[in-house]
N, C-alpha and C positions, 0 to 999 in steps of 0.2 A: 518754434513756439507760435509764430507770428500769425506761420501758416493756419496752426489750430486754433488756434482763436475765432481765424474769420472763414474757417469754416463751421465750426460750432455758430457762429453769429451766422452765417446763411442756412443752419439746419432750423434756426428758431424761426426764419421767417418761412421754412417752409414745414410747419413742423407735420405734416403728416407724412410725406418723404421719410422724415429722420425717424416719428415714432414705429412706423414700420419695420423700419430699418432693428431700431435698437431691443426694443418696449414689446416688437410684436412680427418678429421676421418673416412669418408664414403669411400673412395679413398684408393688405393696401387699405384695411377697410380704417379710418381712423378712432382709434379706443378712447370709451368718457374719462371723466376726469376720475372716478373711480377706481376703471379698470385700468390708469396710467401708473396709477399709486402703489395695487397689488402687484400689477407686473413687475414694478422699479423695486420694492419689497423684495420679491420670489429673487431678482437677477441683485442684488445689492447681500446679501445674507453670504451669494457664494461667491463674490468677485474679490477679488482682491490686487487691483491692479487700482492706482489712485488716477491716473488716466479715463478709464473705462467706469470710474464710479462718478467721477465730474460729469461724465456722458452719460449717464444714464440719471445721472440726478437735471441734467439742462433738460434732456430726452422728457421726461414728465413732470417739470416744471415745478418742482420741490421747494415748498418752502413750510416753514413750522406753523404756521400762523390757518395752514387747511388740518382741522383734525386726520383727516383720511390720510396728509402727507408726513404724521405728525415720526409716525414708531421706523419707515423712512428715511426719514431726514435725521433724526438718532442715528439710527446704522451708519447710512452716509458719513455723518462728524465724527463717530469713534470710530470708524475705518481709516479713514483718512489720517487720526490723532496719532494712533497704532501705527501707524507709516511714516509717520513726520511729517505726511503734505500740508506745510502749513502756509505754502504758500496757495494752494490749492481750494483751499479754505477760506482765505482772506475772496479771493478772486470769486469763487460763488455768492460768499456773501455781499460782497461789495457789491459784482451783479443784481444780487437782488435787490439791495437798498436802491438803485435806480429808479426800479419799477414804481409807477406813478401810483399804481395799489397796495402798496407797499411801503408810500411815505409816508407812515404812525405808529405812532409811540405801540402798539401790540409788538409789530415787528423789531423795532429796535431793542424791544427788549430779549427779545428771542435772540435779537444776536447777539446782545452784549453778552449774555447768557449760553449761550453755544461759541464763543469767544474761551469764554472763561474756561467752558468742559476743555477748549481742545491747551488749554495753558497759554493761549494769547489775548491775556488781562491788559496788556499796552493798549489793542482794536479793542477790546467791551468800552476802556474811559473813554477812547477815540469816540466811540460811538457815542456813548453819553454826550460826550460833551459839544459832537455835531448838530444834535437834534434842535437849539436853536435857530440857526442859522439855515436848518431846512423847515423850518417854519413850523418844529415840532414839541409841542409846550410839553418839558421831560415833569412827571409827578412823582411822588413820593412811589408810584409802582418802577419808574425808572431805577431809584436811585437804589429799594428792594433787589432790583436785577442785579444789579452794580455790585453789590454787597455780595451777591448768590454768585456774582461772576469770580472775586477774590475768591469767594471761599473752597467753589469750583476748584481753583488753581494753587489754590493753599498758598495764596497772600498773604493772610491774618493778618502785616505790620498794616496791611493795605485796609483790610476790614475797619480796621481803628482811625486808620488817618480819613479816610474818607467820612466813618461816621461824624468827624470830630468837626470836618472843613464843610459838604457837602450842602446841608442844609441851609444852615445861614449864605454861601455862594449861591445856591440855585433857589432859594425861599422856599424850605421845600421842608413837612412840615414829617419829623419822624413818625411811624404810628408802629400796633404789634409786631408785624410782619418785618421792620425794621430793628427794631431790636431784639425780636431775636437770631434774625442775622447774624449780629453783634453778639448775642453769646452766643450762639452755633461757633463762631468765629474761634470767641475763649478757649470753649471746651475740644475743640480741635485742636487747638494749640498747645493742650495740653495746664492752660492756667482757668481750671475755672473756679479758682478764689477769687476773681475779677468777676464773675454773673453775677453777685449781691452788690456790686457800686450800679450798676446796669438796674438792678430791680429795681434800688432807690431811686435811683432819675426817673424808671417808668412811673412808680408813684407821684413822686414831685410833679411831674408833665404829666397825672391824671390819664394815663396811658395804664388799661388793665394786661397785666398780663393770664394768660391760656394755657391751659393744658399741653401747646405743644411747648410752649418757655420753661415749662417743667419735667418735660419730658425730654427734654434737649439737655436741662441741667442735669438731670438723671443720670444718663447718659454719658455724659462729662466727669462727673464723681466718683461712679463707679468704674470708667477707665481708668480714677487717676488714682483705684484703690480708697478711694475717701468716705472710708463707710462712715464714718464718726459724723457727716455731714449730713447726711441721709434723713433724719431725725429733725435736723436745723431746717429742710427742705422743707419739709412735712410740713413743721408748722408756716411755713410765706404759706404756700400751699394756702392751710386753713385759712390764713388773716385774710387771704386773697379772694376765695370761697369758690376755690378750686377743686372740685370730687379726684379723686383716685379714680380713677375710670381702665376699664381693660386695657387701655394702650399702656398707660403707665403702669399699671402692675408688668403689663409684660416687658415693659421695657427695663422695670424692676428686678422681674425674672432672669431674666440674659444677664445683666449685668455681676447679678451672684452663681450662676453659674459660669458664666465665661470666668470672672475674677474670684469669684471666693469657690463654693462649692455648691454642688447641684441641690444638695439636701437642706440646706439655707436657702434657694431657690424653690423644693416643693412646699416647705414651711409657710412659706409666701402665697404660695399656691394656696392652700389649706386655709391661708386669712383670707383668699377672693373665697373660695368657700362659704366661708362662717357669713362674709359682711354681704353674701346673695350677690357679686358681680359677677355678669355672668361672662363667662369663659366663653374659649373661642380654640381655634387648631393652634395658633401661634401662641399660647398658653401651656399647649399639648408640648409641640416642637422645642420648644426652648430647654423644655426638662425633659425629653425622651433624648435630644442633643445630649446635654449635660449629662445624664446620668452616661449613657453610651460614652462619654469620650472615657469617662471614670472609668469605665468596663464592667457597670452595674448592671450588669444587662437586662437581671430578673423584674429592677424596678420599671427600667426602659419597656420592657411587653408588657407589664402591668399598668401601667401609663398607658401604651398604642390602645391596648385591650380594653380599655374604661373609659375611653373617650365617645363610645356610641351610651355610655352608661347619662351622660353630663349635656345629651346632646349637640356633640362635636362628630366629626366626618372628619378621619384621620386626611391630609392633604397630603401630596407628594414626598412634602420634603423628611416628614416625621416619616416616610420607610424608607429615605434613601439616607438618614441617616443612621438608623437601624442597621438598615442592610450592609450600610463601611466598616460602620464599626463593628457586628459581630465577622465581619471578614478579619480585621486586626484582628480582632481576638480569634480567631481561627476557628471560629466555631461557624463552619460554611455549610452544615445541617439547615443548621436554624437560618443563615443570610438567605440559604437557597427556599426556604419557606413563605420568607415575608419579599421577598425579591419576587414570588409568584405571587404572592397576596397581591403587592402592587400594580404589576404587568398586570394583572385582572382587573384594572382598573383602566390600564392603558398607561399607567405611569413606569418606566425604563429608569433605570440610574444612568447615570454618564458612563463611555469606553470602560475608562480606569476602574473603575468598581465592577462593572461586567465581567471586565478581563482581569483582576482579581479575585474574583467569585470563581467564575471558570477555573482558571488556576488553582486555587483552594480543593476545588471536588476534584480534579485531576490529583493533587498529592494526595486524596482523601481514598483515592480509588474509586470514583464516583464518574468516571469517564464519560457511559451512559447520557446521565444529567448533566456532563457539563456541554453534551454535544446536542441534545435537546435544547439546552439554553440557548446556545447561539445558533440554532435555528430561529427559537423565537424570535432572534434582534435582528435577524436576516432577514425576514417574512419583514417584520413589521416596518425597517430601515433598512430597502433593497440599497436604496445609492452608494449606504457607509459599508455593503458588505464588504470591499476588497482591506478592510483594516481588519475583518477577521480571517484571512487567507492566512499569514505566516502564523496565525495560533490555531488555525486547526490540520495546519500540517505537519506541525510538533504534536499533535493527539497522538497517545496510544492506539493500534490497529486494532 
């Protein structure tokens, strides 16, 4: 391991050689920053070996402060977390902390959050606490990042502890994002009753709640099936002058479809129409998914076909949900129809859904349609053609 560390260090001293050998093995020409980010993302998507993932990160000098790096960085941290390579995450983030250009609050906030996403909350807390020693002034933004890290790592008791202790200890004034994080912690932990005391404190401190505040609360009370609290929350919204826009309506429709019934979600959808709230594809998708799950396919199809009337274009999720549940319900002819429509727009359902559809078509004596479907998928994704080999070999000739 020490040898590998020295090797990586020497490669950073000679980036041209290292970049060409890992990010662009067919060329000795140094890559631009943009090219490095794109090459790293491409490699990371298919790489599984933790050591190689770290090599790619180092070769591209990936860090989350740089917008083009951010997507690749998220993929890398996610894959390292999945493989439980926590020491690798720690080593790489600590290496970045040592860079003079990253000794700022912005990077430390990012590091705090990424440690939290990896379930390494102790390192998130350490990163926050060491900022002062590094000459970095922690602001409320840092506090909010630490609360986000607690939520990401599902350490909800720590959300409350840090909220109660840190503002005074570090002379920080909570803002609306701070309170929203605390509310999210309560809602995700199944303690939505506690949000009312947070709202009371916000009012005392002169901090006005926003639509995010109430969207989070609605998510929590629907999840806990506290439907009787809906009107109470709507009254509090009205009191604070927060209107019910499309985002909150969509959260409520999702909550009803998921935890009660799609029909009640549809009634809320009709209320949106009456109030002149502009619909979007998410509004329709929640209902299409809800009715499809309840196997009320005619209603789901009608909603999909009605989207254009309301100035909305279907998104891929609308099609994917309908195709999946039509297959589950055994209506492979309709599933094929909507699958073809989706594919014509460049949207292909995932492998498991396509496999279910192919097998369903074969069982319905539609072997030619199944073969044609496989052919289109293989043409679109030639690099994944091998996963269809066993299925093709099992098809009737």
